[in-house]
C-alpha positions as CSV (number, residue, x, y, z in Angstrom):
1,M,19.5,9.0,19.1
2,N,20.4,5.6,20.9
3,I,22.3,3.1,19.8
4,N,20.1,0.4,21.3
5,D,17.1,1.8,20.3
6,K,14.9,-0.7,18.3
7,V,12.1,1.0,15.6
8,A,9.0,-0.4,14.5
9,V,8.0,0.5,10.6
10,C,4.1,0.3,10.3
11,S,3.6,1.6,7.8
12,R,3.9,-0.6,4.5
13,S,4.3,2.3,2.1
14,F,7.0,3.8,4.0
15,S,8.6,0.1,4.7
16,R,8.3,-0.5,0.5
17,N,10.4,2.9,0.0
18,E,14.0,1.9,-0.7
19,E,15.4,5.6,-0.3
20,L,13.8,6.3,2.9
21,R,14.8,2.7,4.2
22,S,18.3,3.5,3.5
23,I,18.2,6.5,4.7
24,L,16.5,5.0,7.9
25,L,18.7,2.2,8.3
26,N,21.8,5.3,8.0
27,K,20.3,6.0,11.7
28,Y,19.4,2.9,13.3
29,K,20.6,-0.7,12.9
30,N,17.7,-2.2,14.9
31,I,14.6,-1.7,12.4
32,T,11.5,-3.9,11.7
33,F,9.4,-3.3,8.3
34,N,6.5,-3.9,7.3
35,D,7.9,-6.2,4.9
36,Q,4.8,-8.5,4.6
37,G,2.2,-5.3,3.9
38,L,0.0,-6.6,7.2
39,S,-3.2,-4.2,8.1
40,L,-1.8,-3.8,11.5
41,T,-4.8,-3.5,14.3
42,G,-5.6,-4.0,17.7
43,D,-3.6,-7.4,18.5
44,S,-1.7,-7.6,15.2
45,L,-0.3,-4.0,16.3
46,V,0.6,-4.6,19.6
47,S,2.2,-8.0,18.5
48,F,4.4,-5.3,16.2
49,L,5.3,-3.0,18.0
50,S,5.8,-5.0,21.3
51,G,9.8,-4.9,22.1
52,H,10.9,-2.0,19.9
53,T,11.7,2.3,22.0
54,K,10.2,3.6,18.8
55,A,8.0,3.2,16.1
56,I,7.0,5.0,12.9
57,I,3.1,4.9,12.1
58,A,0.9,5.8,9.5
59,L,-2.4,5.2,9.4
60,E,-2.6,2.7,12.3
61,V,-5.2,3.3,15.3
62,I,-3.0,4.2,18.6
63,N,-5.2,4.1,21.6
64,E,-4.7,3.3,25.6
65,K,-5.3,0.3,24.9
66,I,-2.7,-0.7,22.6
67,I,-0.5,1.8,24.8
68,S,-0.7,0.1,28.3
69,Q,0.7,-2.9,26.7
70,L,4.2,-0.9,25.6
71,S,6.1,-0.6,28.2
72,E,8.9,0.1,26.1
73,L,7.7,1.9,23.7
74,K,8.8,5.8,24.6
75,V,8.5,7.8,20.6
76,I,5.5,7.5,18.4
77,S,6.8,9.3,14.9
78,K,3.9,10.0,12.5
79,Y,4.6,9.7,8.6
80,G,1.7,11.8,7.4
81,V,0.1,14.4,9.1
82,G,-3.5,13.5,10.7
83,L,-3.7,13.2,14.4
84,D,-7.3,11.5,14.1
85,M,-5.9,8.0,14.5
86,I,-3.7,8.9,18.1
87,D,-4.8,9.3,21.8
88,M,-3.3,12.4,22.6
89,K,-4.2,11.9,26.4
90,A,-3.2,8.6,26.3
91,L,0.5,9.7,25.0
92,N,0.5,12.3,27.5
93,K,-0.7,9.5,30.5
94,Y,2.2,6.9,29.3
95,K,4.9,9.7,28.8
96,I,5.5,8.8,25.1
97,R,6.8,11.0,23.1
98,L,5.6,12.5,19.7
99,G,7.2,13.2,16.2
100,W,5.1,15.3,14.3
101,E,5.5,18.2,12.0
102,G,2.7,19.4,9.9
103,G,1.8,20.6,6.8
104,V,5.0,18.6,5.1
105,N,2.5,17.5,2.5
106,K,0.0,20.7,1.7
107,R,1.1,21.6,-1.6
108,S,-0.1,17.5,-2.9
109,V,-3.2,18.0,-1.4
110,S,-3.8,21.4,-2.4
111,E,-3.3,20.5,-5.7
112,L,-5.2,17.3,-5.8
113,T,-7.9,19.7,-4.6
114,L,-7.9,22.5,-7.2
115,S,-7.4,19.0,-10.1
116,L,-11.0,17.7,-8.3
117,M,-12.3,21.2,-8.8
118,I,-11.6,21.5,-12.9
119,N,-12.6,18.2,-13.3
120,C,-15.9,18.4,-11.5
121,L,-16.4,22.2,-13.4
122,R,-15.1,20.7,-16.7
123,K,-16.9,17.5,-17.0
124,I,-13.8,15.8,-17.7
125,S,-14.0,12.6,-16.3
126,T,-17.3,12.2,-17.3
127,A,-15.8,13.1,-21.4
128,N,-13.3,10.6,-20.9
129,R,-15.6,7.5,-19.2
130,E,-18.0,8.6,-22.6
131,I,-15.3,8.3,-25.0
132,I,-13.8,5.1,-23.4
133,E,-17.6,3.7,-23.8
134,G,-17.4,4.2,-27.7
135,G,-19.1,8.0,-27.6
136,W,-18.4,11.7,-28.5
137,R,-20.6,14.2,-26.8
138,Q,-19.0,17.4,-26.1
139,H,-20.0,18.4,-22.5
140,K,-20.6,22.3,-21.4
141,G,-18.9,23.2,-18.4
142,N,-18.3,25.6,-16.1
143,Q,-15.1,27.9,-15.1
144,L,-13.3,28.1,-12.3
145,T,-12.3,31.9,-13.0
146,N,-14.5,34.0,-10.6
147,K,-16.0,31.2,-9.0
148,K,-16.8,31.3,-5.2
149,V,-15.0,28.9,-3.1
150,G,-15.7,28.2,0.3
151,I,-12.9,26.5,2.1
152,I,-14.1,24.9,5.1
153,G,-10.6,24.8,7.2
154,C,-7.5,27.3,6.6
155,G,-5.0,25.3,8.0
156,N,-1.7,24.4,6.3
157,V,-4.4,23.2,3.4
158,G,-6.2,25.6,3.4
159,K,-3.8,28.6,3.4
160,D,-2.0,26.9,0.7
161,L,-4.9,26.4,-1.8
162,V,-5.5,29.9,-1.1
163,K,-2.2,30.6,-2.4
164,L,-3.1,28.1,-5.8
165,L,-6.5,29.9,-6.3
166,Q,-5.3,33.6,-6.5
167,P,-4.8,33.3,-10.5
168,F,-8.3,31.9,-10.8
169,K,-9.6,35.2,-9.0
170,C,-12.3,33.5,-7.1
171,K,-14.2,35.1,-4.3
172,I,-13.0,32.8,-1.2
173,F,-15.2,32.4,1.5
174,V,-13.6,30.7,4.8
175,N,-14.6,29.1,8.0
176,D,-12.0,28.3,10.8
177,I,-12.6,28.4,14.6
178,E,-8.7,30.1,14.3
179,D,-8.3,33.3,13.2
180,Y,-6.2,34.1,10.6
181,G,-6.8,37.4,10.3
182,S,-3.8,39.1,8.6
183,F,-4.0,36.1,6.2
184,Y,-7.5,36.9,5.5
185,K,-6.8,40.3,4.6
186,K,-3.9,39.6,2.8
187,Y,-5.7,37.5,0.0
188,N,-9.3,39.5,0.1
189,I,-10.8,36.2,2.6
190,T,-14.5,36.9,3.9
191,T,-15.2,34.9,6.7
192,L,-18.7,33.4,7.4
193,S,-20.5,31.3,9.7
194,L,-20.5,27.3,8.2
195,D,-24.2,27.6,7.3
196,N,-23.4,30.8,5.0
197,L,-20.2,29.3,3.6
198,I,-22.3,26.5,2.5
199,K,-25.1,28.2,0.9
200,K,-23.0,31.1,-0.8
201,S,-20.3,28.7,-2.0
202,D,-20.0,27.3,-6.1
203,I,-17.1,25.0,-4.9
204,I,-17.0,24.1,-1.3
205,T,-14.1,22.2,-0.1
206,L,-12.8,20.5,3.2
207,H,-9.8,20.9,5.3
208,I,-10.4,20.2,8.3
209,P,-9.3,16.5,11.0
210,L,-12.0,14.4,12.1
211,D,-13.1,14.7,15.5
212,S,-16.0,14.7,18.0
213,T,-16.5,18.5,17.1
214,T,-16.3,17.7,12.8
215,N,-17.6,13.7,12.6
216,N,-20.7,14.5,10.2
217,I,-19.9,18.1,9.9
218,L,-21.9,18.1,6.6
219,D,-24.9,16.5,7.8
220,S,-28.4,16.2,5.8
221,I,-29.4,19.7,6.8
222,R,-26.3,21.1,6.0
223,L,-25.9,19.3,2.8
224,S,-29.7,20.7,1.5
225,Y,-28.3,24.3,2.2
226,M,-26.0,23.8,-0.9
227,K,-26.9,25.4,-4.3
228,T,-28.3,23.0,-6.7
229,D,-24.9,24.0,-9.4
230,A,-22.7,23.5,-6.6
231,V,-19.8,21.1,-6.0
232,L,-18.3,19.5,-2.8
233,I,-14.7,18.4,-3.0
234,N,-13.7,16.6,0.3
235,T,-9.6,15.4,0.4
236,A,-9.4,15.9,4.4
237,R,-11.2,13.0,5.8
238,G,-13.8,10.2,5.7
239,G,-16.6,10.7,8.1
240,L,-17.0,14.4,8.0
241,V,-20.0,14.1,5.2
242,D,-23.2,12.6,5.4
243,E,-22.4,10.2,2.3
244,A,-25.6,8.1,2.0
245,T,-27.3,12.1,2.0
246,L,-25.1,13.1,-0.2
247,K,-25.7,10.4,-3.2
248,S,-29.2,11.1,-2.5
249,M,-28.5,14.8,-3.8
250,L,-25.9,13.5,-6.5
251,L,-28.7,11.1,-7.7
252,E,-31.6,14.0,-7.8
253,S,-29.3,16.7,-9.6
254,K,-29.9,18.5,-5.7
255,I,-26.0,19.3,-6.1
256,A,-24.3,19.1,-9.7
257,A,-21.0,17.4,-8.5
258,A,-18.7,15.9,-5.4
259,A,-14.9,14.3,-5.9
260,F,-14.1,12.5,-2.8
261,D,-10.3,11.1,-1.6
262,V,-11.5,10.2,1.3
263,F,-14.4,7.7,3.1
264,S,-16.1,7.0,5.9
265,K,-14.8,3.5,5.1
266,E,-11.9,2.7,3.3
267,P,-12.1,1.4,0.3
268,P,-15.5,2.6,0.3
269,E,-18.4,-0.1,-0.5
270,D,-20.9,1.6,-1.8
271,M,-20.7,1.3,-5.3
272,E,-23.7,2.7,-6.8
273,L,-22.2,6.4,-5.2
274,L,-19.0,5.3,-7.2
275,K,-20.6,4.9,-9.9
276,L,-22.5,8.2,-10.6
277,K,-21.2,10.0,-13.4
278,N,-21.1,13.5,-11.4
279,F,-18.9,11.8,-8.7
280,I,-15.4,11.2,-8.8
281,S,-13.3,8.9,-6.3
282,T,-10.1,8.6,-5.9
283,P,-7.9,6.0,-3.4
284,H,-7.2,8.4,-0.3
285,I,-4.1,10.0,-2.4
286,G,-3.8,13.5,-1.5
287,G,-0.4,13.1,0.6
288,S,0.9,10.5,-2.2
289,S,2.9,13.0,-4.8
290,V,6.8,11.6,-4.9
291,E,7.7,14.8,-3.1
292,A,5.0,14.4,-0.4
293,I,5.5,11.1,0.2
294,M,9.9,11.7,0.9
295,A,8.9,15.2,3.1
296,M,7.0,13.1,4.7
297,G,9.6,10.2,5.6
298,M,12.2,12.4,6.2
299,S,10.0,14.1,8.7
300,A,8.8,11.0,9.9
301,I,12.9,9.6,10.6
302,E,13.2,13.3,12.1
303,G,10.5,12.9,14.7
304,L,12.2,9.9,16.3
305,D,14.8,11.7,17.5
306,K,13.0,15.4,17.7
307,N,9.7,14.8,19.3
308,F,7.4,15.6,22.2
309,V,4.7,14.9,24.8
310,P,1.6,16.3,23.9
311,E,0.2,18.4,26.5
312,I,-3.4,18.2,27.4
313,Y,-6.0,21.2,28.0
314,S,-8.9,20.9,29.7
């Protein structure tokens, strides 16, 4: 840590958190917080970061055009775990160091995922809405116990979800580009191709990053493989699912229900989708538990001093 370092905090939620502010101010004296609550993109992001040697970012897009204009910037630390907004090649090219730790919010996301599964199966949101509107109708739902759960992506969140599902005695299917053989064996997990996982699962949940290989990974063809009584959960990233096709399938009862915490455009604008009785939406709160916010904040602060230049493999 250099006493002369100038730190910019782009994240609005970090800037509003008095405890995180206090901890950071005890380490660095020259800090610019995003106290105006600005959504920083393009030129406004460059202007905010200019003159700073270190930065804490959240969902801001960091690409080569941005980085090339910030000659003084040496370190970017991530408040959160997703790296899809950061151009790793650009960081490597300009030798900018990255502070990042994976999995710091995994329990927050996995608990939300579990709650959305049960909500969809027991039609909790629909029943609640009907009561508010003056109705009183008992809905027949389904139990999570003994269901076939397909987990697409078995990284930090996926593994944590597997652990949470153990008391429910679910049959768990996994699809991942990595082979976590010992973990799969320990929890009696079956690995399947993506298409087979979709066809066999009662509940499908996404836990993968968004990149060129996963964009629209659940397209109209793959969505058509889902069982008519199946449920789809997305607490990972918007852009993984063809939302227009999903809406049509929900309208036509080609699948039972879906619950999304993330959308291709946020906030989402398709009110027809959002108002469907068999669709549950939350405003990207997967990592927003009090505990996860503190864990992500502490990780971001630590990342200002413990960091690395990302390696690029051809």
